[in-house]
C-alpha positions in Angstrom: -81.2 -1.7 51.6 -79.0 -1.3 54.7 -80.1 -4.9 55.9 -78.9 -6.3 52.5 -75.4 -4.8 52.8 -75.3 -5.9 56.4 -76.1 -9.6 55.4 -73.5 -9.3 52.7 -70.9 -8.2 55.2 -71.9 -11.1 57.6 -71.7 -13.7 54.7 -68.2 -12.4 53.9 -67.0 -12.6 57.3 -68.4 -16.1 57.6 -66.4 -17.1 54.5 -63.2 -15.4 56.0 -63.8 -17.2 59.2 -64.1 -20.5 57.5 -60.6 -20.0 56.0 -59.1 -18.5 59.1 -59.8 -20.2 62.4 -58.8 -17.2 64.5 -61.9 -15.0 63.3 -64.3 -17.7 64.2 -64.6 -16.3 67.7 -65.1 -12.8 66.5 -67.8 -13.9 64.1 -69.6 -15.9 66.8 -69.7 -12.8 69.1 -70.9 -10.5 66.3 -73.6 -12.9 65.4 -74.8 -13.0 69.0 -74.9 -9.2 69.2 -76.9 -9.1 66.0 -79.4 -11.6 67.3 -79.9 -9.5 70.4 -80.5 -6.3 68.3 -83.2 -7.9 66.1 -86.3 -7.8 68.0 -88.6 -9.9 65.5 -87.8 -13.1 63.7 -89.7 -12.2 60.6 -88.0 -12.6 57.3 -86.9 -9.5 55.5 -88.6 -8.6 52.3 -86.6 -7.7 49.1 -87.6 -6.7 45.6 -86.5 -8.5 42.4 -83.8 -5.9 41.7 -82.4 -6.2 45.3 -82.4 -10.0 45.1 -80.4 -10.0 41.8 -77.9 -7.5 43.4 -77.6 -9.5 46.5 -77.1 -12.8 44.4 -74.3 -11.0 42.4 -72.6 -9.8 45.5 -72.7 -13.3 46.9 -71.2 -14.9 43.9 -68.5 -12.3 43.7 -67.6 -13.0 47.3 -67.5 -16.7 46.6 -65.3 -16.3 43.4 -62.9 -14.0 45.5 -62.7 -16.7 48.3 -62.1 -19.6 45.9 -59.2 -17.6 44.2 -57.7 -16.9 47.5 -58.0 -20.4 48.7 -56.2 -21.6 45.5 -53.6 -18.9 45.7 -52.8 -19.8 49.4 -52.7 -23.6 48.6 -50.2 -22.9 45.9 -48.1 -20.8 48.3 -48.1 -23.6 51.0 -47.1 -26.2 48.4 -44.3 -24.0 47.2 -43.0 -23.4 50.7 -43.3 -27.2 51.4 -41.4 -28.0 48.2 -38.6 -25.5 49.1 -38.2 -27.1 52.5 -37.9 -30.6 50.9 -35.4 -29.7 48.0 -31.8 -29.5 49.2 -29.9 -26.4 48.7 -27.2 -26.4 46.0 -23.6 -26.9 47.4 -20.5 -25.0 46.4 -19.4 -27.7 43.9 -22.7 -27.4 42.2 -22.4 -23.7 41.8 -18.8 -24.1 40.5 -20.0 -26.6 37.9 -22.9 -24.2 37.0 -20.4 -21.3 36.4 -18.2 -23.7 34.3 -21.1 -24.7 32.1 -22.3 -21.0 31.8 -18.6 -20.0 30.8 -18.9 -22.0 27.5 -22.3 -21.0 26.1 -21.1 -20.7 22.5 -19.8 -24.3 22.3 -23.1 -25.7 23.8 -25.1 -23.6 21.2 -22.9 -24.8 18.4 -23.4 -28.5 19.4 -27.2 -28.2 19.9 -27.6 -26.5 16.5 -26.0 -29.6 14.8 -22.3 -28.3 14.5 -19.2 -30.1 15.6 -16.8 -28.8 18.2 -14.0 -26.5 17.3 -11.2 -29.1 18.2 -12.8 -31.7 16.0 -13.2 -29.2 13.0 -9.5 -28.4 13.3 -8.4 -31.9 13.5 -10.4 -32.7 10.3 -9.0 -29.7 8.5 -5.5 -30.6 9.2 -6.1 -34.2 8.0 -7.6 -32.9 4.8 -4.5 -30.7 4.2 -2.2 -33.7 4.7 -4.1 -35.8 2.2 -4.2 -33.0 -0.4 -0.3 -32.6 -0.1 0.3 -36.4 -0.4 -1.9 -36.4 -3.6 0.0 -33.6 -5.1 3.2 -35.4 -4.3 1.9 -38.6 -6.0 0.9 -36.7 -9.1 4.3 -35.1 -9.4 6.0 -38.6 -9.0 3.7 -40.1 -11.8 4.5 -37.2 -14.1 8.3 -37.6 -13.3 8.3 -41.3 -14.0 6.4 -40.9 -17.3 8.8 -38.3 -18.5 11.7 -40.5 -17.6 10.2 -43.4 -19.6 9.8 -41.3 -22.6 13.3 -40.1 -22.5 14.8 -43.6 -22.1 12.7 -44.9 -25.0 14.0 -42.1 -27.2 17.6 -42.8 -26.3 17.3 -46.7 -26.8 15.9 -46.3 -30.2 13.5 -49.3 -29.9 10.9 -49.7 -32.7 7.8 -51.7 -32.9 8.1 -55.3 -34.2 5.5 -57.2 -36.4 5.4 -60.9 -35.3 4.0 -62.2 -38.6 7.0 -60.9 -40.5 9.5 -62.8 -38.3 10.3 -66.4 -39.5 10.2 -69.4 -37.3 12.9 -69.8 -34.6 15.9 -72.1 -35.0 14.6 -74.5 -32.2 11.5 -75.1 -34.3 13.5 -76.2 -37.3 15.7 -78.5 -35.2 12.7 -80.1 -33.7 11.2 -80.8 -37.0 14.5 -82.3 -38.3 14.6 -84.7 -35.3 11.1 -85.9 -35.8 11.7 -86.6 -39.4 15.0 -88.5 -38.6 13.1 -90.5 -35.9 10.6 -91.5 -38.5 13.0 -92.6 -41.1 14.8 -94.8 -38.5 11.7 -97.1 -38.3 11.0 -98.2 -41.9 8.3 -100.6 -41.0 6.1 -98.1 -39.3 6.8 -95.7 -42.1 5.6 -98.1 -44.7 2.5 -98.9 -42.8 1.7 -95.1 -42.2 2.2 -94.5 -46.0 0.1 -97.5 -47.1 -2.4 -97.9 -44.4 -5.2 -99.4 -46.7 -2.8 -102.0 -48.1 -1.6 -103.0 -44.6 -5.2 -103.4 -43.3 -5.9 -105.7 -46.4 -2.8 -107.8 -45.6 -3.7 -108.3 -42.0 -7.3 -109.2 -42.8 -6.3 -111.7 -45.4 -3.7 -113.4 -43.2 -6.3 -113.9 -40.5 -4.6 -111.9 -37.8 -7.7 -109.8 -37.1 -9.9 -112.8 -36.9 -7.8 -114.5 -34.2 -9.0 -114.2 -30.5 
């Protein structure tokens, strides 16, 4: 059993040496001393239980070594990234302080709210519109009351057009037309006896002439 644990330790040292070049020399010296101690080259015999335990130990050591390799790789990449990234200047620090001094405004804007100055401006504009609407309503009321007062004072009443007779200008126009018609007796006679005039014209042959 002691030989099994010794082999496990040797395997672990080999894995460490593969990761750390400094320990390769020590491992080579230790392996040479072990070879000198072993008198025979015959393989060591193990039972099934011992083989299972040895395999489990070897797998555990391999997992630890892989995890360490990944961890050291991440650390090296992090250090390399820190070397490449420039350090923030004083102006950047001041800008960060200014932005952190107004967290409430940023939270309001990100939540979908408007800034305070815009909200105040809109509220003042709505107040002005409300006052102007009230003034317009008062003006309309004052004008309506003034009109009612003037109508009562003037004493005007509704007028029905059908009850009013024709104007004087209509009568004078009719008189003028009748006098004009009387001044031309020939046309008047023709208009009064249109059928007789037509017979006279046809009998005299006036309509048949070209």
